[in-house]
N, C-alpha and C positions, 0 to 999 in steps of 0.2 A: 636746671633751666631747660626750657623747650628749645628745639632747634631754632636758630636765629631767623626770625621773620623780618621782612621789610617793615620799617616804621609806618608805612602807609596803612598797615593793618593794626596799628596800636601795639601795646605791650602784650606779649603772649602770656605773661605771668604778672599778676597784680602786685606781687612782691617787688617788682622792678619799677614801680611808679616812683617818680622823682619825689613827690610829696604825697604822703598817705593821708588823703582827705576824701570826703564823700564826693566832692565836685570832680576831682581827677578820676576817681573810681568810676563814676557814672559816665564821664566823658569817654573813657577807654572802653567801657562796656558797650556804649552806644556805637562807637566807631567800629568795633569788631563785628557787632551785629549787622550794621549797614554794609560792611564789606563781606558778609557771608561767613565770618568766623564765629561760629556759635559756641565754641568751647574756649575757655581761658583757665589757666591754672592759678591757684593760690598755693604755691609750694606743691604739695601732693594732693590738693583738693581740686576737683574739676567743677567749674561754674558753667552750667549749660543753659542757654537761652533757647526757648522753643522757637524754631524757625517758621513753623506753620506752612511748610512746603517740603516736598520730597527732595532730599539731597543725596548726591551720588558719592557718599563718603563712607559707605559701609560694605562695599563689595569685597570679594575675595582678595583682590590685589591690595586693598587697604589693610586687610587683616595681615597679609604677609609683611607689610611695611612696619607693623607694630609688634610682630611676633618676636619675643626675646630681646626687644630694645629697652633701653632705660628711658625714664620719663623725659629727660632733657634732650634726647636724641631726635625726637620727632615733634611736630606741632601738637598742641593740646588736642586730646580726643578721649572719648569714653574707652576706646580700646587700650589706650595707654594705662589707664587706671586698672582695667580688668587684667591686663598683662602683668602689671606690678603686683597685684594681689595674687595672681597665679604663681609668679616667680617666687614671691615670699613664702607661699605655701609649699612649693616644690623644693626650693633650694634650702630653706631654713627649717623645713618640716614644722611649720607653724600655722595654726589656724588663723584665717583672715576673714574679713567681712567687708562688704561694700554697702554703705548706708546712702540711700537715695532719698532726698527730701525736697520739699517744695510744695507750693499750694496747688489746688486742683487746676489742671490744664497746663501745668508747667512742663510736662513731658516726662514725668517719673516712670510711668508704665512703659513708654517706648524705650527709655534709657535702660530699664531692667531687661527688656527683650533683647536689645543689642548686646548687652553684656553677656547674657546667656548664649546668644548666637556666637559671640567671639570665643567664649570658653569651649563651646561645642566644636568650633572650627579648628582650634589649635591642639585639641587632645586626640588621643587614639591614633598616633601615626602608623601603627601596625594594622589598622582597620580590623580590630577584633570585633566579631559579630555581637558579643555580649555588651561591649562598651557602646557600640552603635545603638543597640536597643535601649540602653539606659539613657543615652543622650536624646534619643527620639522621644522617650517617655517624658523627660524633663521639659523638652520644648513643647510637647503636646499638652502637658499639664498647664502651661501658661495660657494656652488657648481656652481650655475649659474653665479655668478660674476667672479669666476675664469675662467670659460670657455670663457666669453666675454671680460674680462679685463686683463687676463694673457696671456703671449706669450711664445713660445719656441724660445730661442735665442741660439747663439753659446756659451753662458756662463751659461745658466740655463735652465732646462727643464720646469720650471713653474714660469716664471718671472712676477711679478706684474708690469703691464704697466700703473697703475693708483694708486693714493693714496686713501685708503678706511678708513673711520672712521665710526664705528658703535656704536650707543648708544643703550644699552639694558635697557629697563625700567622694574622696579620691583615694586610690590605692598608692602604694609607694612609688609607682612609676609615673604618677600624675594623671592617670586616666579616671574619669568619673565612674563610680560603681553604684551610685544610688543617691538618695536625698531624702529630705523631710521638710514638710511645709507646715508653718504655723500661721493661723489667721487671728485677727484681732477686731473686735467691736462690730462685727457684721450684724449681730442680733439687734443692736440698737439702731444702726443705720437703716435697717429694714423699715423702721417707722416712717421714714421719708417716703417710701413707696406707698404705704398704707394711707398716708395723708398727703397726696400729691399737690394739693392746692397750696401748701406751705413751701414746698421745695422743688417742685417741677422736675422730677427725675424718675426714671424707671430703669430697672435692671435690663441689661441688653438681651438676655435670652428670652425674656417674656415677649419682647417684640419679635425676636427671631422665630420663636415658636408660632406666633400668630401669622407672620408674613412668609415664613419659609417652610412650614410643615406641609406635607402632601394633603390632598383633599380627603383621602381615606383616614389619615391620622386626625385631621380636624373633626371629621364626623365622629370618630370613636371617642374623642374627648369632649364632644358636645359643645364646641366653641366655634366662634366665627372669626374671620380674619380682620375685622375692623377693630382697631385698638380703642376707639372711642366708645365701644359698647360695654367697656368694663370700668367700673368706678375707680378701682385702685390705680389704673394707669391711664385714665381718660385724659387728664391734663398733660401728663408726660407724653402720651401718644401724639397729641396734637403738636406739641413742641417739636417732637422728633420729625414729624412730617415737614414742619416749617424750616427747621435748621439743618436737616441732614438729607441731602439728596444723593450723596455719593455712596451711602452705605447700602450694600446688597444683602438684605436680610436672608434671602433664600440661600445664597452662597455661604453666608456665615453660619446659618443653621446646619447646613450639610457639613461644613468644616468642623463644627463642634461635635456633631454626631460621629463623624469619622474619627476625630481625636479621642472621643470616649471609647470607641471600639479598639483603637490602637492601644490605649492605656490598659484596657482589660475589662471594661464594663460589659456585662452580659446583656443580651437583648431584653430580658425581663427587667433588669435594673434600669436600663434606659427608658423602657416604657413606664416604669414606676416614677421616674423623674418627670416625664411628661404629665402623668396623671396628677402628681402633687402640684405642679405649676397650674394646671387647669383647675384644680380644686381651689387654689388661692384666688384665681380670677373669678370663679363662681361665688366664693365666699364674699368677695367685695360687692356683689350685686344682691346679696340677701338683704331684705328689708323687713323690719319688725314693726308691728302695729299693736294696738290695744283694743280689746273688746271688753269693756267694763274693767274688771280687775285682772283680766287674763291677757298675757302677752302672746301674740301670734306671729307666725312667719307668713308674710303676705304672699310671697312667691314660692309656694310649696313644691313646685316642679323642680326647682333647683336642689331641694333636699334629696330628691330621688337621684338626680345626676351626681351629687356629691357622694351619696351612698354607694353608687356604682363605681366611681373613681377610687374611693377609699376601701372598697371590698369589705364593707361592713353592712349592718342592718339599718334600714331607713329610720325606724323608730328610735334607735339609739342615737343617730345623728340629730334628730329633732329634739330629743330629750337633753342631750349635751348642750345644745344651743339655747334652750329655754329654761333649763333648771340647773341648780348647783346642789350637789350632795354635800352635806355638812355632818361631821361626826361630833357628837357631844358625849364623850364617854362611851357608854354602851349603846346609846341611841343614835340612829342615822336618820337625818331629816333632809327632805328634798325641798329646797327653797327656790321658788320661781323668780326668774329675773324680771326686772323692769325692762322696758324697751331700750333704755339707755345702757343698762348693764349688759343686756344681750348684745348690743352693738359693740360694747367694749370687749366682751368675751370673743366675739367673732373676729375683731381686729387682732386681739392677742393671739388667737389660734392661727391666723394667717401669718403673723410675724414669726411665731414659734415654728410653724411648719417650714417656712423659707429658711430660717436660721438652722434648723435641724437638717434640712436638705443640704445646705451649703457645707455644714460641718461633716455630714456623712460623705459628701463628694470629696472633701479634703482628706478625710480619713481613708476613703477608698483609694485615692491616689497614693497616699502614704503607704498603704498596704502593698502597693505594687512597686514603688520606687525605693522603699527603705532597704538598707543593706541587710542582707540575710546571710547567716552562716559565715560570718567574717571573723576569723581568729587572728588577732594582731601578732601572736607568736609565730603563726605560719605565714601570713600574708603581709606582714609589716604594719607600720603605724597607719591608721586611718585618719587622714587630715581633711579639713573642711574649709570651704569658702562659703560664707553666708552672704545672701543678697536681700537687703531690706528695702521694700517698696511700700512706703506708708504715707498716709494722708498728711497734708501740710497745714501749717498754721493759716487760719482764715478768719475774716471778720465779715459777718453778714449784718443785715439790718436787724434781724431778730434771731440772735444766737441762742440756741437751745442746749439741752443736756448733751446731745451728741457732739456739738461743736465745742462745748466745754471739755469733754473727754479728749477730743482731737487736739485741742490747744495744750492741754496738760501733757499729752504724749509728746508734743513738740518741745515743751519745756524740758521734759526729761531727756530727750535726745540732744537738745542744745546744751544742757548741762553736761552730758557725757562728752559732747563734742569739744566744748571749751576745756573741760578737765583733761581729756586725753591729749588735746593739742598742747596745752600748757605743760602737761606732764612730759610729753615727748620732747618739747623744746627744752625744758629745764634739765631733763635727763641727758639730752645731747650736750648742752653747755657744760654740765658737770663732768660728763665723760671726757670732753675735749679740754677741760681746764679753762674755759672762757667765763669771765664774770657774768652773772645773770643780772640783767637790768629789769627792775620791777615794772610791770605793765598794768595799767588801770583798765579794767574791763567790767562789764555788767555781770555780776555773779547772780545767776537766776536761781540759786539754791533757795533763796528766801521765798520765791514764788512756788517752787516745787513743794516746800514745806507748807506753804499756805494751802495747798490742795490736798496733800497726802499725809500730813502729820497726824499722829495718833491723838485722838480726843480733841484736837484743836483745828484740824484741817477741814476743808469744805466737805470732803467725802465722809469724814467721821460725823460731822453735823448732819449730813443727809441721811446716813444710816441710822443715827439716833432718832431722827424724826420719823423714819419709816417703821421703827420698832415700837413707837409709842402706842399705847392702847387708846382706842377711840378713833374718831375721824381726824386724820392728819391732812392738812392742806399745804399747798406750796407756800402760802403766806406764813404759816407756822415755821416752815423751814427757813424762810428769809429772816424771820425774827431771830431764830437761833443763830444765824450767821451774824446778824447785827450785834448780838450780845457778845459772842466769842471773838469776833474780829473787829471790834469797834476801834481798837487802837492800832490796827495793822496798817502800815504805810502804803500797802499795795491793794487795799480793799476799801470800797466805799459803796454807799447806797443813798437813796433819797433821804432816808431818815437820818443818816450820819452827815449828809451834805444837803441840807434843805434848800440851799441856793442853787443847786445844780438841777435845773429844770429839764435837762435831757433825760433824767432818770424818773421813772414813774413809781409812786408810792406802792408798796406791797407787791411789786412785780420785778423790779430791775435791781441788779447790783453790777458794779464795775470792778475789774481787776486790771491793775497796771502790769501788763506782761512785759517781757524784755523786748517784744516786737511792737509794743504800743498798747494803748488802753482799749479794752474790749468790754462792751456792755452785754450782760446775759439776762435773759428773761427766765424766771423760775417756773414759769407755767409748764407743767408736765414733768418736772424733775422727780416728784415723788412717785408718780405712776411708772415712769420709765425706769426708775431705780429698782422699784419692787419687781417689775416685769412679771406680775402675777398671771399665771396660767392655771385655770381651774383643773383640778385633778380629774374631773370628768372627761376632759378632752384627752388627757394622757391615757386614761383607761380605754377610751374609744379607739384611739389609734393603735394601742398595743394589742387590742383584740381583733385587729384587722386580719383577714385571711391572706393578705399580701405579706410574705415573710420579710421583704426589704423594708416596708413601712413599719412593720412590727418591731424590727431591730432598731429603728431610730428612736423608739420610745420605751426603753427598758424599765423606766420607773413606773410605767402604767400597770405593772404586775402587782404593785403594792395594794393591799386592801385599804378601803377607806378608813377603817378603824385603826390601821397601823400607824404608830407614832413615828414621825421622822424629824430630823433636824431641820431647823429653819434654813432655807437655802440662802446662799450668799447673794448679796445684792449685786446689781450690775456694776455699780461704782467700785465695790470691793473686788469683784472679778477682774475688772479692767485695770485697777491699780496693781493688783498682784501680777497680772500678765505683763504690765509695763515694767515693773520692778524686775521680773524674771528676764524680760527681753534685754533690759539695760545690763543686767549681770552677765547675760550671754554675750553681748557685744563687748563688754569691758574685758573679757578674757581672751578676746581675739585682737589681732592687729587690724585697726580700722582704716578704711579708705572711703572717701566721701565724694558724692556727686550732689551738688546744690543746683536745683532747677529753678529757673526764673521764667515767668510768664510775661512777655513784653507788652501785651495789650489784651483787652477783653473782646475784641471783635475778630480775633483769629486772623489778623492781617500779617503777611510776611514782610511788610514794609514799615509798619507803624511801631515806633518805640516810645511808649508813654513814660516820660521821665519820672513823674511823681510815683506812678504805680510801681515801676521797677525799683525806685529808691526805697519805697516802703518794704518791698521784698528783701532788698539787700540788708535793710536794718533788721528785719525780724529773723533773717537767716544768719545774722551775725557775721556777715562776710568781711566787713571793714575791720571788725575786731580780730577776725582770723588773720587778716593781713598784718595788723599791728603785732599780734602775737608771733606770727611767722618772722616778721622783720626783726623784732627784739634787738634792734640796733644794727643788724646785718642783713643786707638784702639777698645775699647768696652765700651758700656754703657747698663745698664739694670735697670729696676725698682727694688726697694728693695725687695718687696715680691717675685718676680720671681727669683731674684738672690739668695735669701735665700732658696727658694724652691729647687734650683739646687745644692747649695753648703753647705747646713746647716749640712750635715753629717760629714764635715771635722772637725768641732769644737765641743768640749764637751759642750760649752756654748750655742750652738744652736741646738744640737741634743738630743732628737727628736723634742723638742719644747723649745723655750727660754722663760725666765721670765723677759726680759729686757723691758724698757718702750715702745720701738717702734722697728719696723723692721730695721730702719736706725741704731739705736744703736747696734742691733744684728749684722748687716753687718760690722760695724766698729770693733766690738769685734772679729768677725771671721777673718777679714783681719789682725788685730793686732796680733792675735794668730798665723797666718801663716807668719808674718813678711812682709806683703805686703802693710801696710797702707801708706808707703812713696810713693808708686806707684799708689795711687788712690786719686780721688777727690770725695767729697760727695755733691751731689746736694740736692734739696728739695725733689725730689721723686726718683732720680736715683743715682746709683753709677757709676763713670767713672774710667776705668782702662787704664793706660797710655800705657804700652808696651804689646805686644802679649805674651812675655815670661811669664809674671805673669799669664795670662789667661791659658796658656798651663800647667803651674805648678798646678794651681787650678784644671784643668781637670784631670791631672794625679793623684792628691790626691783623687779626687772624684771617679775615676775609681777604685783605690785601695780600698777605703772605701765601694764602692758599692758591690764589690766582698765579702767583709767581712759581710756586711749587708745581702746580699743574702744568705750566708751560715747560718747566725743567723736566718733569717726568715725561711729558709728551716728547720732548727732544731726545731724551735718553732712550725712551721706548721705541721711538721711530728708528733711531740708530741701531738699536738692538735688533729690531725687526729686519732692517736692511742687511745687517751682518748675517743674521740667521738665513735670510733669503739667499744671500750670496753663497754661504756655505752649503746650503742645500743644492743650489744650482751647480756649484763647483763639484760637489760630490756626485751629483747626477751626471755631469759631463765626464768625470773620471770613470764612473761605472759604465757609461755609454761607450766610451772609447775602448775600455777593457773588453766589454762585451762584443763590440765590433771586431776587435782583434781576434778574440776567441772564435767568433763565427767564421771569419775569413780563414784563420788557420785550420779550423775544422773542415771547411770547404776544400781548402787546398790539399789537406791530408786525404780526404775522400777522393778527390780527383786523381791524386797520385796513386792511390790504391787501385782505382779502377783502370787507369791507363798505363800501368807500369810495364806491361808486356806488349804494347802496341807495335813496337819495332818488329816483332816477329810475326805480326798478323799480316794477312794478305792485303787488307784495306787500311792498314795502319790505324785501326780502331774506330773507323768511321761508323761502324754498326753499333758501337757502345752508346748508351744513353747518358747524357750529362746529368749530374746531380743538380737539384734545384739550388741556385745560388742564394745567399742571404740578401737582405734588402739593400745593403750597402753596395753589392755587386750586381744588382738586378738591372740597372740602367745600361751598364756596359761591363761585361765580365772580362777583366784583364786576363784571367787565366784562359778562358775560351778563345780570346783573341790571339794570345800567344800560341795556343794549340793549333788554331787555324793557320797561322803563319808557319808553324812547324810542319803541318801537313803539306802546305803548299811547297815549302822548300824541299821536303822529302820527295815529293812527286816530280819536281822539275830539276832536281840536282843531276839526274842522269840523262837529261835531254841534250841533243846536239844543238848547236847554235841555231840551225834552221828550225828545228822543232820548238826551241824556246821562243823564237820570233813568232811562230804560228800561235803558240799558246797566248802570248801577249796580245796578239791581234784578236783572238777569240774573247779574251777578257775585256778588251776595249769595246768589242761589239756588244758583249753582254751588258756592260755598264751603260752603253748608249741606248740600246734598243730593248732592254729587258722590260717586258710588259707592253711594248709597242707592237711587236710582231710575234706570231706564234712559232715560226720555224726560222731559226738563225743558222742552221747547218752546223751546229757545234759538234755533232756526233761523228762527222766525217772529216777526212783529211782535206785541208785547203791546199789546192795545187797552185792557184794564182794565175798561171799562164795556161788558159784553156783553149787558145786557138789551135795549137798543135793537136790536142786530143780531140776536139770537136770536129775539125776539118783536116783529116789526115791527107786528103788528096792535094790540098793547097798548102800544106805545112811548109813545103820547101820554099814557096814564094814568100810566106810570112817570115821565114828565117832570114832570107836575103834582105827583105825590107827592114826588119828589126836590126840586123847587123849594120846596114847602111845608116840607119837613124842613130845607132849607138856611136858610130864613128863621127857622125856629124854633130850630135847634141851632147855627147860625152856623158850619157846617163850610165849609172852603175848597175841598176837592177830593174827588172820588170816586176812591178807590184801586182798588176792585174791585167788580163786580156781576155777577150771573148767576143763572140758574135752578138750583136744587138740589133734592135729595130729602132731607127731614129724617127722621131715625130717632129715635123716642122711646125711652123706657125700656122700653116694652112691645114693642120691636122692630117697631113699626108705621111704615111709610114713607108720607110725604105730600109732595106737591109744594109747594115754597116758593121764595121769591126771597131772595137774599142781597145786601145792600148794605153796603159797607165804605167809610167816609169817613175823613178824617184825624182825626175826633173820636169817631165811634160805629160800632158794628156793629149793622145792622138786619136782623131777620128779617121778611119780608113774605109776604102771601098773594096769589099771582098771580091767583087766581080772584076776588078782591074788589078789583080795580083797585089791586093792590099796597099794600093797606092794611098799615101797620106793625103787626106782632104783638108784637114785642119789641125794645127798644132797650138795648144794652149799651155803656157808655162804653169807649172803646178802652183806657183805662189800667187797666180791670179785667181785660183779657185778659192772662193770665200766660204763655201758650204755645200752640203749635200742634203737633199730632201728625199725621203722615201715615204711610201704610203704604208698604212698599218694593215692592209689587207694581204691576200695571198698573191697579188700581182707582183711583177718584177720591175715596176716603174721607178726610175732613178732620175733626179734632176741635179745637174751640176751648176752651181751658181758661180758667176764670175764677176770680177770687178767692173767690166764694161757692160754688165747686164745682158750679155748675149749668152743666156743660159742654154745648156745642152740637155735635151730631154730624150732619154732612151728607155727602152723596155727590154729586159733580159728574158722575159717570158716568151715562149715560142722557139727561142734559140737554145733554151736550157732544158734538160730532161725534166719530166713532170714531177719526179720525186726529189728534185734537187733544187734548193734555193741558194742563190749566190749573193743575195742582198746583204746578209750579215757579214759574209766574207769581204765584200767590197768595202762596206763601212768600217769594219774592224781593221782591215789592212791599211786604209787611208789614215784612220785615227792613230794606229800604232806607229805609222811612219812619221806623222807630224809630231807625236809625243817624243819620239827619239830625236828628231831634229831640234825640238825645244830643249830637251835635256842637254844635248850637245852644245847648243848655243849658250845655255846657262853655265855649263862647265868651262867653256872657253872664254866667257865674259864678253862675248860678241853678240850683236844683234843679228839674228838670222833674217834673211830677206823674205822668208815664207811665213805667213801667219799660222798660228795654231789652228788646227781643224776643230771647229766647235762640235758639241754633241747634239745631234738632231733629236728633237722631242716631238715634232709634229710633221706630217708629210708636207704641209703647205708653208711651213715656217722657214724663213730665210735667216740664217744666222750670220752676223757680221764677222 
């Protein structure tokens, strides 16, 4: 069964219809056509409805969907049948065939093309050049055969006017290695082209030649591009102009010419093909007249053109057209034709030339694509897939000999179809041990016998009439039929049924085919069956100087006096070819494509109910459904049935522990309550009604949704755990790697700096190794080393030196980047008044001692001469004394008499400028800031700004640490770090 489709598209398999009736069959077929589902199964048969529009269901992605799949796994499609035939050929080493049938315009030719394309697409996975060449040859041969064997008719743009059977040979690996093409009945169908007023059709390449050939080629063939200028295709040409506007004859002509070159036709061979076609067109325009008792050619210029194209002599062409050479024993007599006989000979020559050309093209293609030098003992068994694209059963208003042969062909194929389907069904039931139920069906063996039976069949009566001595007419043939078939239930004529006025006396007979009653006109049966071509034409063409044309007429070498066997009639040749074809198909495993034409106006929307019903009847589709059902709508092997439905039952999901798959299937159906509607064979389960199968499908769909949710949950959990394990592993690796890098770095540092204690600069000149990324932001090792260096440098300092170092560090932290010279390279003395003014040093000593006794300060932090700047911008010399308790402003001119005393805790900040000047501003709580300048009073190469700021910062930091240690609040605020000369810090 096909993949379960929504019921809005109908039943994907006609076998699953609830009631097997014509009404339900047609309703399902119409529904699927309207929904765009042009393919439907009948078991392993594909029913195809021509959509009359391009459909995007043949691309590479669709090919991949059907490659290697079983029929029931995907929706119905041509590719499914092609793949089934290919798998059967490859897996079971068995020859298979695909039979495509249906009436003209139903899509048989397109179906055969898509099947060939699919087989080409799925073969040669190793891209072997030889296999690609063979595949290309097979595909290109389709193009050439269509051009020469298909016609544009008033019912179809691309109607096959011949039956084609192609065998594709495969090696043991399943790759195509060659093929062979057989054609049927073209020589008679050609008559339709020669008498276009009856059939309104013309072979495609005749039009392509006229419309697509280059101007130089047109001139060399002495033809013109107007199709209406030629009698043989005049009517057909007009119809093609009216009905076909989308066909590009120029592009098609080039495509066919290119395809012939790819296949292997030489340039001379292609030119000969063009010349033969041009000759046929010119022959149709030859006109014969009478001058007394003499028959003449009215347009003699055409004889010269034909002579040039055929590479022969002009007089021989004229003689072959006007005379017939007859041998009577030893005497040879030239008999002049009447105008009517000359016209008959002309038409016979044109038909024979086209038929010989087509057969030569087929033979030439076969020469190229046939398997050569293949030894089964070395290369393995050579298997075959056959593709049969043959004309379908049709009923016209005036059914002639050709249509009679075509309908007989369809009778033979329908007989084979029913026999093989019944045989397959019966054999399957017998293998499985299921009782076979008898099925009533129309056995068309009686109609096949009516046509081909020895001595009694219509073909035998026709051959006997043709062999009679004297003038034999079509009426004589009809009389013979009336005598021999008078009591046959499927034959009648006006003489046998006088009341049937639809039949005309001495012209019509009716056969009751399996597809319906068809009336045939006997007019032309005798002539078409004899297919007499005068020996003069054969000798004329054999004696051509063109070797290709000469090779098409080997019998022309026979002398006129040489006795030959009577050639087989057209009916006998066709009957023999059909018998051979059926025998060939019968020995292969068959697959079927049944094509249906939904309407006559080529509309993609119109579904003509009665027309389609008639095709369903004559294709025997409903009978096929009944045979396939045979009491059971569905059958499948136990493993595959279990694989599809095992999730329905707890006993079979996810795996069963029963003795066999058959027991598991029985347990599953019992659990669902369907065991009464099933039969169990040896390897397959048979389900009787479609309702049971649809119920199983519904349960399966419901369970699949739940299983999908469960699998999603499990899979998401699995993915999360996998992601966690990956992250955890990555983290462990990352940590280990970091430890490794840090240890490596520490080892390298240890190696480089292991002797730094004995170095003069304690290793300051050594370059630090590049730290890993984990230590790049702040290297703990380098920080420890810096502290070690600092401790090593200061551990030997005296307390006074240590205080000075701390003051310099405080100055560096506060003013680094703010001032260029901080005086870090010299010793900071602090008390500069004694050194700068030795003459008045004694006075300063007395005053400072008095202030120490009075204010109880412990230490002088800084002293020096300054210039004070008041609010009026007036500068005066002053002395500055800063102790650990007060800031004093003194007058050096009055023995350093204190002018102002400010407690140090009232100082809120110090501002300095970033330049080279020595300007200092002391900020106080009462906003009475003191502005002094050290410059002028200080040596030019000595800056004391850094010393002043560092000393004050260091003092206040010591006071803050002491206050924190004693858990008491110190009355003095911490000195802030100045960052800008004009900024006042709180």
